[in-house]
C-alpha positions, 0 to 999 in steps of 0.5 A: 207266709201268704194266705194261699201258700198257708192254705195249701199247707193246710190242706197238705197237713190234713192229707197227711193226717188222713193218711196216718194210722192211729192206735188208742191206748186203753185210757185214750178209749175211756176218754174217747167215749166221754168225747163222743158223749159230749159231742153227742149232746151238742147235736144229738147225734151219732159220731162217725169215728175217724182213725187219725193220728192224733199229733198229725191232726193237732198240726193240721188244726193248728195249720188250718187256724193260721190259714184265713182271717176267719172271725178277726173282724172287730167293732166298737165294743159294748156290754149290756146287762140282761135282766139277771145281771148277765154280761152280754158283750156286742160290737158295733160297725158304724156306717162310714162317715158319708152322709150319702151312705147312711141307709134310711127306711123307705117308710116307718109309721109315714115319717122320716127316720131320724137315725139310720137303720141298724142291722142286729145280728143273733148267732146259733147255739154253741157259736159266736158273733163271729159266725157272720164273718163273711156277711159282716166283711160285705156290710162294714161301712155300709150299714150300722150293724150290731153283732153280739154273743149270746149268754155263756157263749164266747165273750158274754158272761155265763148266764148268771141265773144258770151259774148261781141259781141253777135256773134253766135257760130258756129261749124267752131268756134269750129274747130278753137278752136281745132286747137289753142289746137293743137298748144298749146299742140301738136305742133309737132308730129303726131295726133289721132283725137277723137270726141264724138258728138259735138266733132266729128263735131269739128274735121270735122270742123277743117278738113274743115278749115285746110285740110293741118293738116289733110294730114301733122300730123293726122294718124287716126281719131275716130268718136263717136256718131256724125253726118255730118249734117241734124241734123234738121230732128232728131225727138228725139223719138217724133212724127214727127208732134210734132217735127215740132212744137217744131222747129217752136217755139224753136228759140224764146223760145232759145232767151227768155232763153238766156235773162233770164238766171238767172230767168230760172237756178232757175227754173231749180234747182228747178226741178232738178228730171225732169232734171235728168229724161231727161238726163237719157232718152237721154244719156242711153239706158240700164235699168240697168246703174250704178245709179252713172254713170248716176248721173255723166252724169247729173252733167256734164249737169247740170253744163252747164249754160241755156245761154250756152245751148241756145247759142249753139243749133242753130249751130247744125241745121246749121251744114253740114260737110259731104264734109269735110269727104273726107279729112279723106278718106286715114286715118284709121277711126273708126265710133262708135255709140249707136244703140239706140242714139236718139240725133245723131241717129246711121243712122248718124254714117252709113251715115258717114261710107257710105262716107268713105267705109274703115272706121270701123263702130261699132254700140253698142247694148243697148246703148245711146248717152253717149255710152263710159259711158254707155258701157266703156269696149266696147268702150275702147276696140275699141278704143285701137285696132284702136289706135294700127292699126293707130300706136298710141299705141304699141301692148302690152300696147293696149292689157293691156289698153283695159282690163282696 
């Protein structure tokens, strides 16, 4: 079956599912309640219930899983080791074997770089390196790129400090993890750092702890849909009074979720249609987002264990790296966000740009938190132009890459 016909079948399945009525049994309602709490912990939001037949929803999800190649791109695998011994999985896409295509920075401390620029992509909370699918497809063979999975996410190992020692995870931990990945996958040569959401915070934490690395090797930074702090004030589209109530009870809810992970996962699976609704609402703004892309995002998020969801969430309220931005002041910086991002609102990107007055600020209309999936042509084009300015992509190849 062709990709277009499979996609049509997926859309038909979704339409059929939406018209089916479903009745929850009493046990199902209990599972739904647990699933709703789990989803809420992932985004700190209320859930809009979908009255959809569970069997039909499952059929639709399977059809959408088969409708596109999203997340299928692979590179040369490798493993880095964090300070606590956590295994960090990464993949490298090399430049095609043509010396004319190997990008060199325009200037690195006044001398020609001995190695090509490496672009390091860091993903967001409850996602994976596959969230960069469209950008990866455009840049393959054009730049040397490293994609990695954050600790406890996707194919990286569970955080050793968290799993074995009960140590809370912090954004600083993630900054040190990024340092370990760089040392393993790109031990020499100039770097461009690209981070989405939690990945952008990871990049800031790297700069805060290792400013000498930024001074000596980094030639550009792109921060996508992220924040330098004050995330505890985000209301996720809820009334202010309602969000205050959520913040009061959320710490206790998270502790309970983490201690009952197996039970919560069962409830989460039982309420997959509810979970799909919250993911779409808080990931995208466009009403006509491709159902296969929406399902791709859903699949990444639902694969993150609920105890990992609970484990990471407190780190965001403590995140404050506004002062670390000064380490990017002399570099080319791209700050990009969806105008309707409800997770890390675009105002947070504007605040970053205010501290970096020479940065390029791009706010994408009709876009939410997953802007690189929702409007890939805009994000990829801006990123390629930025890489060309930073010396990370030859101009001719950059123009070809931005066209997809």
